[in-house]
C-alpha positions in Angstrom: 14.3 22.1 -6.9 15.2 18.4 -6.6 17.3 17.5 -3.5 20.6 15.8 -4.4 22.5 14.1 -1.6 25.7 15.9 -0.7 29.0 14.0 -0.3 29.4 11.3 2.3 31.6 13.4 4.6 28.9 16.2 4.7 26.2 13.6 5.5 28.3 12.0 8.2 28.8 15.3 9.9 25.1 16.0 9.7 24.4 12.5 11.3 27.0 13.2 14.1 25.4 16.6 14.8 21.8 15.2 14.6 21.1 17.9 12.0 17.3 18.3 11.6 17.6 20.1 8.2 18.0 16.7 6.6 14.8 15.4 8.1 12.7 13.6 5.4 15.4 14.2 2.8 18.2 11.8 3.8 18.5 8.5 5.7 21.4 6.4 6.8 21.7 2.6 6.5 24.0 1.0 9.0 25.6 -2.1 7.4 26.8 -3.5 10.7 23.3 -3.8 12.1 21.1 -3.8 9.0 19.1 -0.9 10.4 18.3 2.4 8.8 17.7 5.7 10.6 16.9 9.3 10.4 19.9 11.6 10.6 18.5 12.9 13.9 18.5 9.4 15.5 19.6 9.6 19.2 21.4 6.2 18.9 25.2 6.1 19.0 26.8 7.4 15.8 28.0 4.4 13.7 31.5 4.3 12.1 31.7 6.1 8.7 32.6 2.9 6.9 29.4 1.3 8.1 27.2 4.0 6.7 25.2 4.0 3.4 23.2 7.1 2.4 19.8 7.2 0.9 17.4 10.0 -0.2 14.2 8.2 0.9 12.8 5.6 3.2 11.7 3.6 0.2 15.3 3.3 -1.1 16.4 2.0 2.4 13.8 -0.7 2.3 14.7 -1.6 -1.3 18.3 -2.0 -0.1 17.1 -4.5 2.6 17.6 -2.3 5.7 15.1 -2.5 8.6 13.7 0.6 10.4 15.3 1.7 13.6 13.1 1.3 16.7 14.5 4.4 18.4 14.0 7.1 15.7 11.1 5.3 13.9 11.8 6.4 10.3 8.6 4.9 9.1 6.5 7.2 11.3 4.4 9.7 9.4 7.1 12.1 8.2 4.5 14.3 6.6 3.8 15.7 10.1 7.2 17.3 10.0 6.8 18.7 6.5 4.7 21.9 6.3 4.2 21.6 2.6 2.7 18.1 2.8 0.5 19.1 5.8 -0.7 22.1 3.8 -1.6 20.2 0.7 -3.2 17.3 2.6 -5.4 19.8 4.4 -6.3 21.5 1.1 -7.2 18.2 -0.5 -9.4 17.3 2.5 -11.3 20.6 2.1 -11.7 20.2 -1.7 -11.7 16.5 -2.5 -13.3 16.8 -5.9 -11.4 19.8 -7.1 -9.3 19.2 -10.2 -5.9 20.2 -8.8 -3.1 21.1 -11.2 0.5 22.4 -11.1 -0.9 25.9 -11.6 -2.7 25.6 -8.3 0.6 24.7 -6.6 2.3 27.7 -8.2 -0.5 30.0 -6.9 0.2 28.6 -3.4 3.8 29.6 -3.9 5.0 26.0 -4.0 7.4 24.5 -6.5 5.7 21.7 -8.4 8.9 19.7 -8.8 9.6 19.9 -5.1 6.0 18.9 -4.3 6.2 16.0 -6.7 9.4 14.6 -5.2 8.2 15.1 -1.6 5.0 13.3 -2.1 6.7 10.5 -4.1 9.1 10.1 -1.2 6.4 10.0 1.5 3.6 8.2 -0.3 4.9 6.6 -3.4 2.7 8.8 -5.6 2.6 12.5 -6.5 0.1 15.0 -5.0 -1.7 15.2 -8.3 -2.0 11.4 -8.5 -3.3 11.4 -4.9 -5.9 14.1 -5.8 -7.0 12.2 -8.9 -7.4 9.0 -6.8 -9.5 10.9 -4.3 -11.8 12.3 -7.0 -12.3 8.8 -8.4 -13.1 7.5 -5.0 -16.0 10.0 -4.8 -17.3 8.6 -8.1 -16.8 5.1 -6.9 -18.9 5.8 -3.8 -21.7 7.2 -5.9 -21.7 4.1 -8.1 -21.6 1.7 -5.2 -24.8 3.3 -3.8 -26.5 2.7 -7.1 -26.2 6.2 -8.6 -26.0 6.7 -12.3 -22.7 7.1 -14.2 -23.4 10.8 -14.9 -23.9 11.5 -11.2 -20.7 9.6 -10.3 -18.9 11.6 -13.0 -20.0 14.9 -11.4 -19.3 13.7 -7.9 -15.8 12.9 -9.0 -15.3 16.4 -10.4 -15.0 15.4 -14.0 -16.6 17.7 -16.5 -16.1 15.2 -19.4 -17.8 11.8 -19.4 -15.0 10.4 -21.6 -12.3 11.7 -19.1 -14.1 10.1 -16.2 -14.4 6.8 -18.0 -10.8 6.9 -19.1 -9.6 7.6 -15.6 -11.9 4.9 -14.1 -10.8 2.4 -16.7 -7.1 3.1 -15.9 -7.8 2.6 -12.2 -10.0 -0.5 -12.3 -9.4 -1.9 -15.8 -13.0 -1.4 -17.0 -15.5 1.5 -17.5 -18.3 2.2 -15.1 -21.0 1.1 -17.6 -19.5 -2.4 -17.7 -20.5 -3.0 -14.1 -24.0 -4.4 -13.6 -26.7 -3.4 -11.1 -27.7 -6.1 -8.6 -24.7 -8.1 -9.6 -23.5 -11.4 -8.1 -20.2 -9.9 -7.2 -20.0 -6.3 -5.9 -16.9 -4.1 -5.5 -16.6 -1.4 -2.8 -13.9 0.8 -1.4 -12.3 0.3 2.1 -10.0 2.9 3.6 -7.0 1.7 5.6 -4.0 3.5 7.2 -1.9 2.1 4.3 -4.1 3.4 1.6 -7.5 2.6 0.0 -8.4 -1.0 -0.9 -11.0 -2.5 -3.2 -13.0 -5.5 -1.8 -15.1 -7.7 -4.0 -17.7 -9.9 -2.3 -20.7 -12.0 -2.9 -23.4 -12.5 -0.3 -21.3 -15.0 1.7 -17.6 -14.7 0.8 -14.7 -12.3 0.0 -13.2 -12.9 -3.5 -10.7 -10.1 -3.7 -9.0 -7.5 -1.5 -6.4 -5.4 -3.1 -4.8 -2.0 -2.7 -6.2 0.4 -5.3 -2.8 1.3 -6.7 -1.7 -2.3 -7.3 -0.9 -2.7 -11.0 -2.4 -6.2 -11.0 -5.9 -5.0 -9.8 -7.4 -4.4 -13.3 -6.4 -7.9 -14.4 -7.7 -9.4 -11.2 -11.1 -7.7 -11.7 -11.3 -8.9 -15.3 -10.8 -12.5 -14.1 -13.5 -12.1 -11.5 -15.9 -10.6 -14.1 -15.3 -13.6 -16.3 -15.8 -16.0 -13.4 -19.1 -14.3 -12.6 -20.1 -14.3 -16.3 -20.1 -10.5 -16.3 -22.1 -10.1 -13.1 -19.8 -7.7 -11.4 -21.1 -4.4 -10.0 -20.7 -1.7 -7.3 -21.9 -1.9 -3.8 -21.5 -4.1 -0.8 -23.0 -7.0 1.1 -22.9 -7.7 4.8 -19.7 -9.6 4.2 -18.1 -6.3 3.0 -19.0 -4.7 6.3 -17.4 -7.6 8.1 -14.2 -7.2 6.1 -14.0 -3.5 6.9 -14.6 -4.1 10.6 -12.0 -6.8 10.8 -9.4 -4.6 9.0 -10.1 -1.7 11.3 -9.5 -4.0 14.3 -6.3 -5.3 12.7 -4.8 -1.8 12.2 -5.9 -0.7 15.6 -3.9 -3.6 17.2 -7.0 -5.2 18.7 -6.8 -8.5 16.7 -4.9 -10.0 13.9 -7.1 -13.0 13.2 -9.7 -12.8 10.4 -12.9 -14.8 10.4 -14.3 -13.7 7.1 -15.0 -16.5 4.6 -12.8 -16.5 1.6 -13.3 -17.6 -2.0 -10.1 -18.7 -3.8 -9.6 -18.5 -7.6 -6.5 -20.5 -8.4 -5.2 -24.0 -9.0 -5.3 -26.7 -6.3 -1.5 -26.1 -5.7 -2.0 -22.3 -5.5 -4.8 -22.7 -3.0 -2.6 -25.0 -0.9 0.0 -22.3 -0.8 -2.5 -19.7 0.2 -3.8 -22.0 3.0 -0.2 -22.4 4.2 0.3 -18.6 4.2 -2.6 -18.3 6.7 -0.8 -20.7 9.1 2.1 -18.2 9.5 1.4 -16.5 12.9 1.3 -12.7 12.9 4.6 -11.2 13.9 6.5 -14.0 12.2 8.0 -14.5 8.7 9.0 -17.4 6.5 11.1 -17.8 3.4 9.9 -19.2 0.1 11.9 -22.4 0.9 10.0 -22.6 4.2 6.7 -22.3 2.3 7.8 -25.0 -0.2 8.5 -27.4 2.6 5.2 -26.5 4.3 3.3 -27.8 1.2 5.6 -30.8 0.9 7.1 -29.5 -2.4 10.7 -28.6 -1.2 11.9 -28.4 -4.8 9.2 -26.1 -6.0 10.4 -22.8 -4.5 9.7 -20.9 -7.7 6.2 -22.3 -8.1 5.5 -21.3 -4.5 6.8 -17.8 -5.2 4.4 -17.5 -8.2 1.5 -18.7 -6.1 2.4 -16.2 -3.4 2.5 -13.4 -6.0 -0.9 -14.5 -7.4 -2.7 -13.9 -4.1 -5.7 -11.7 -4.6 -6.7 -11.3 -0.9 -4.1 -9.1 0.6 -3.5 -9.0 4.4 -6.0 -11.7 5.2 -4.0 -14.2 3.1 -0.7 -12.8 4.5 1.7 -13.1 1.5 3.6 -10.1 3.1 5.0 -12.5 5.7 7.3 -14.2 3.2 10.9 -13.0 2.8 13.9 -13.8 0.6 16.4 -16.5 1.6 18.6 -13.9 3.2 15.7 -12.4 5.2 15.5 -9.4 2.9 12.3 -7.9 1.5 11.3 -9.2 -1.9 8.6 -8.2 -4.4 5.2 -7.3 -3.0 2.4 -6.2 -5.2 1.2 -3.6 -2.7 4.7 -2.0 -2.6 7.7 -2.9 -0.4 7.0 0.1 1.9 3.6 -1.5 2.8 5.2 -4.9 3.3 7.7 -3.4 5.7 5.0 -1.5 7.6 2.9 -4.6 7.9 5.8 -6.7 9.2 6.7 -4.1 11.8 3.1 -3.6 12.8 2.6 -7.3 13.4 5.8 -7.6 15.4 4.6 -4.8 17.6 1.4 -6.6 18.3 3.2 -9.8 19.0 5.5 -8.1 21.4 2.5 -6.5 23.2 0.8 -9.8 23.4 3.9 -11.4 24.9 
């Protein structure tokens, strides 16, 4: 069943006792420090009047709290959840299987509990994750030049229409609309924060987005129009370079990217994107700071729109821009990713220092 937070007194007692039974189900935000913690955090217990209670890490981030550096609430909580570990292992063993709630019941799991748990940990349900994994198998087949039918079967879809519908929902267009030997080619890149789609030509990167970003289908349509329909599956050497540099970034080996970029935006928008790349890793700026950086101090809203229109995530680091009060603001890849990236880059900066 769904977990509803108990009253504040019960939660405070659990915090004071470092009660592990609330692990992954409740967090505390400390208003006096702006930090949020697990209830098992070894730090000194805050005063009751300074505590705010949340049912997920995402809710804490949405409320503007930063993660504690002692209890690390952003660490993979799935490792402490046997249900999540069980289902992730099952998905790894059967990546193209069409999972359903009936399968969860046969595994003696409650579908509603699983749905809530995965939403809390990953921002998507287990069934959504499984569906995405299946589509990835089909995407890989298409990127290697395989026919749509083969991709459909590799993705575990018995019906061609179901495969096309699912694919269209993910990328905004059907597999048949992608050309062979196209000018621009799209391929899948796995990262610790989720899969991304990279679109490149022979020399430059045009797009790098998280697969679950809502703006991705629209961005692909714009690129297809730009390339006069010449958008296909596969990769060039530049795609391999992007993948290699992303791996080095997440491994903490480097945070500078050398891949050549192709911008698709107005002159002002491109100026903002260039300014974003001047923000050092481990540092942040406000939208007002960015407006001054491009000599348009009164154009804060225009800068914010340009920031949101960025189609090359991570490499053009729009995640380094915060609200005026230092709080997290909208990020197309999800606020939880923005928080993780900021914390990751600060860790690298501290190590370098």
